[in-house]
N, C-alpha and C positions, 0 to 999 in steps of 0.2 A: 420491596418489602417481602419478608415471608408471611403466609396466613396460616395459621393453625388449622388441624384437621375439625377442632369444633366449629371454628367460623367458617370454614366451606359447607360443613354439612347444615348449620344454622341458615346460611346465606342460600343455599340450595333449596331447603323448604320454604323460606320467605318468598323466594322466586316463584317457587312453585304454588304457593298460596296466592299470591299477587295474579299470578296468571290465570287460575283458575276462577279468582273471583272476577277479571275482568272478561274472562269467557262466560261465566254466569251472565253478567250485566248483560252483554250484549247478545246472549240467548234469550233471557226472558223479555228484552226490549222487542227482539224478532216474535218472540211467541204472541206477545199481546197483540202486534200487528196481524199476526196471522190468525188467531182467533177471532178477531172483530171481522176481518172478511171473510173467514170461514161462517159466522153468522149470517152474515146478509146473501151469501152464497145460499145458504140453508133454506133462507125465507125464499129466494126465487124460486128454488126445486118445490118448496110447497105449493106457490103458485102455479108453475108447471103442472103438478099431479093435479091439482084441481081442474084444470083446463083440460088437461086429458081425459081425466074421469067424464068432465061435460060432454066432450067429444064422444066419447064411448057410448055414451047414452042415446046419441043420435038426436036430437034436438036441436034442428038447424036456427032456429031462433034465438036459443039461449046460447048458443055456440056464438052467433055474431055479438051478442050482448054483451057477453061473459067479460067482468073485469075481476081482478084479483080483489080478494076483502083486504089486503092492505092498502091504503089508500096513497102510500108512497109509490106503488108498484103501478106501473100502465102496461096495458097491452097496446102493442104497436104493429099492423098487420103490413104495412109497407117501409121499406126503406128510407123511401122519401119523406116519411113522417118523423123519422128519428130527430132527436135535438140536434138544432141548428149549429150548436156550439161544436160539434163534432169535427175534426179535421176531416181531410179527404182520406190522407191514410188511415186513421181509426175507423172512418166508415166502411172502407173497403175491406179493412181487416176484420171488422164485424160481419161483414155481410159473406166474405168467402169462409169464414173459419167459424164452425157452430161452436157453441159452448158460452161461457161466461166470461165478459171482457171488463176490464175497470177503466174508467177515464176520468181523471183529476186535475183541475185547473183552480186558478183563484176563486172562481163563482161557481164551478161546478164540482159534484160528485155522485158520478153515476155507477151502476153496474148495470150493465146490458147483457143480456141472456139471447142469443140467437139460435133459435130452435125451429121445429118443423112439425105440424100436425101428421101425428100417427097414421092418419087414415088416405091421407092424398097428399102429402109431403110439402103442403104448402108453406112456406116458410112464415113465422110471425116474430117478435120481439118483445121481450120483459124488459122495461127499464125503470128502474129502482133508483129512486133519487133519496140519498143517504146523506145529502148535506146537512138537515138538520138532526140526524142519528149518530154521528161521527163522535166519539168519545177519545180515542187515542190521539188521532192526527190531530184535532182540535185542543187537545190538553197535553200534547206530546212534551211541552218543556217543564211542565210540575210533574209528568209521570217520569220524566228520565232523572228530574232533580229526586224523586220520591225513590227510585231505582237507583239511582246511584248513591245516595245517603243512606241506603240498606245496604249496598255492597260495600261501602265504606266502612260500617260497622261489623261487617261479617268479614272484610279484611283484617281489621284493627284485632278482631277476638282470635281470626286465624294464625296470624303474626304472633300474638301473644301463646298462643298454644303451640306453635312451630319452634319458638325459644326456648318454652319450657320443655318440650319434647326431648329436642336436640338436647339440651342440658342434659336431661335426665339420661337419656339415652348413652350420651358420651361421657358420663360420669366416671365410670372405670377408666377410662382412657386419660381423665383430668386427673385422677388422682393418682394415676400410675406415672403422668409426667411432672406432677409437683412433687412425688417423691423424690424422682430421679433429679429433680432441680434442687432440692435441699437437702440429696446425699444423704437419705432416710429409706434406704432400699430394701433391708432385708424383711420388716416385717410387713411392708404393706404390699411386696411383691408376693411374700408366701401368701399372705390374705387374699389376695385377687387370684391367685392362682388356685386356691381352695373354693373360693365365691364362685368364680366362672369357669369351672375346669371343663365344660363342656363346649364352650363357643368359642369366637375367634380371640376375644380376650384371655380366656383360660390357656389357650394355646400360645398366645404372646407372652403372657405371663411367666409360662412353664418354661419357655425357650429363654426368657430373660433371665430367671432363676438358675438355669444350667449356664448361662453365661456368665452370671454372677459368680457363681461356684469355681468355674473355672478361671476366671479372674483371679478371686482370692487365693486358690491354689496356686497359680502362676505369681502372684505375688509373693506368698509365704515361701516357694521355693526361691524366688528371687532375693528375699530376705535371708534365708538360710545360706544362699549362696553368697550374698554380699559380707556376711557376717563371718564367713570362716575362710572365703577366699583369699583375702588379702593376707592373712598370716599362712596360709599354704602355698600360695605363690611366691610370696616375699621370702619364706624364710629359707628354700634352698636358693634363691638368688644370692641372697645375702650371704650363705654359705659360699657360695662360688665365688663371689665378690670379695671376701675374704681369704680365700684361697689364693686367687690373682694377686691379690695385692702381697701376700707373703712372697708369692712366686717372684713379683716386681722387685721385692727386695733382694731376694735372694740373686736376680740377675744382674743387681746393679751393684753387687759384691764381685761381680766377675765373671759369672756362668753365662758366655754370649751364646751358647747354643740353644737355649731355650728362650732366648729374648723375643724372637718372632713370633713362635707359637704363642708363649704369653700374651703378647700384644692382642694376635688375634681373639685368644678366648677373652680378654678384657674388653675387646670391643663387642662380642658374642653377649657376652653377661650385661653391658650396658642396653643393647637391644632389648634383651631378654626382660629387664627390668623397664624399658619403656613400655615394649608390648604389653607387659603385665599392667601398668599403669593405665595405659589408653583403655584397655579392657573394662578395669575398675571404672572408669568414668562412662563406658558406655552402659554399664550395668547399675548407674546411678542417676539420681536428676537434681544433683546439686550444682549450683551456678560457680562459676568460676572468678575466684577473688582476684584481686587486682595484684596482689604478690605471686600470684600462681600464674599471670600472664606470661607468654613466650615472647621475649626480647630477640631482635633482629640479630644482635650477636651471638645468641645461643642457635639460632638456625646457620650460621656461617658455622659454628661449631661443629654443627652436625655434619653440613657438606663436606667439610675439611676430613671429619672420620670417615665420611661415607666413600669418600675419593680413596682412601687407602683399601677398601674393598674392593675397589674396581680399579686396579692399577693399571690396566691396557685403556681405559678411557678418561678421558679430561675434562674435568668439570670446571665451568667458568662461573663464578658468582660474583653478579652485580646488585647493587641497591639503588631503590629510586631516591634514596635520601641520604645525605651525610650524616645525618643527627639519630640518636638512638630512638627506638620508637618499639612499641608492643602489639601483638596480635592477641585477640580476645579468644585464645584458644591455651592449655595448658603448656608448658615446655615440653614436657613427654610426648603428650599426644601430636602435638605438631611436628617433632621430630619424627616421628612413625611414618605421619603423612608423608612428609617431604622425602624422606628414605624411600618407601613404596614407589612415588613418583621417581625419582632416579633410579630404582632399581628396574621398574617398567622400561625406562627409557632404553637402559642398557639392553635388557634382553629383547626387546622387540626393534630399536633402532639400529642405525649403522655405526660403526667406531668412528664416529666424529665427535667434535665438541657437542658437551651437553651444557645449555646454558640454563643457569639457575638465574631467575630473578626476581629481588626481593623487594617490593613495592609497601605502600602503607596498607593498600586494601586488598592486596591479593599476593600470592606466590604463584609463580609461573616457572616450568619446566617445560624445555622445547630442545627436539632432536631431528636429526634426518632420519628419515625411512626410505628403505629400500621399494623400487616398484612391486615387488612381489609380495611385501606387506602392508601395501596401502589399503587392500581391501579385508584385512585381518578384522573379524567381528570384534567389538569392542576394544580395539586397539587403543592404549593409552587410558582406558576406562576400566579394564578388567581387575579393579582393585576394591573387592567389597569392604575391607576393611576400612578404607579411604572415604568411601560412599557412605558408610555408617557413621563414621566420625562427622563427615559434613554434615548430614542430616540430625545427629545428636546436637551439634554447636550452630545449626542453623545457616552453616555455608553452602555453597553451590562449588560443585565440581565441575569444571568444564574441558571439553576436549575439541581441537578443530584442527582442521590444516590449511598452513600459510604456504602460498606458492607450489602446493601439488607435491612436495617432495619433504617437507618440515612439519611436525605434529606438534603442538602446543599444548599442554595440560596445564589447567590453574584450576587454584581453590580461591576462590572470593569470599572475602570475609563482608559480615553485614553490616 
């Protein structure tokens, strides 16, 4: 299922909005945790500075008796006096690594600073019991709901803004697409070209306006051609047709010397008339009426007439049905197609029988081909007029090799 460009832009903006909202939620939650931990760490550092100031004053009694002003912070001079709830791994880490360490379990929440006295490097520890001071961890469910709700509200507002922005941004494209769909082209295209002359929409509409102008000009030329070409093409053909009919009358009265040239002229005039009719069909888009469809009898007559043009080649005709049937192409047009296929077989093939098979759903022409011509590019397909006719009437032109030395060209009807 195709997705419009407006939907793609809107989905991209909504996806970006939701992604940023989720990232905002995670960052806010982490930030709250970090801030709370940083507050506890700073209080330990304040206690550390106070103790180091006491050491600097050099009063041993005060040093031994010193305890932090914060009642939740205790000074411990020996690692053996640290809380017994600490695991061996945690205890060894505190001893070996100076700095502030966090320890949390179901019953304890401790910040333990591993420090050394600045004068003699004797280790000591500051243990900060924050179990009763926790805000984020104790109320994390409530906090998460609060932040999640706030994020949801922001996301909804952002989605609405994204939809409005995408709609406003792509309004020119929507107007242009609606105009193309409704066939109201000129006014909207020119208006958009003037309104957005400096950006991508302006470039697009300018190019579209030029394309529309070329299409209109082409349609006008085609209309002028179709209006006059029928008379211009058929008038001389009709004159030639009338002249050959008169010559045939004279021939019937006993002038046998011109009988053969007159017969050839008659065939040529008939072919000219059919070719002109085929070009007129190609230049129009009208549908084939039932009374214009070609019958199998007409095609058989075409083969007989074509045989006289190639007396050195034998053309064998067979039909797939004994009953009369019709093809969905005009008689003159299908005659041009069949005659071109036969002529192509004569030009490219061996002087062996050319088989013409007339089926209900296809017309097939097959002939033998010499080894030297098997690789000829476009053999059996190099008929542009046949291909154009097939495209015009939704037929399919096929060419394939059978048994290595015989080519088959077929016109398959829908």
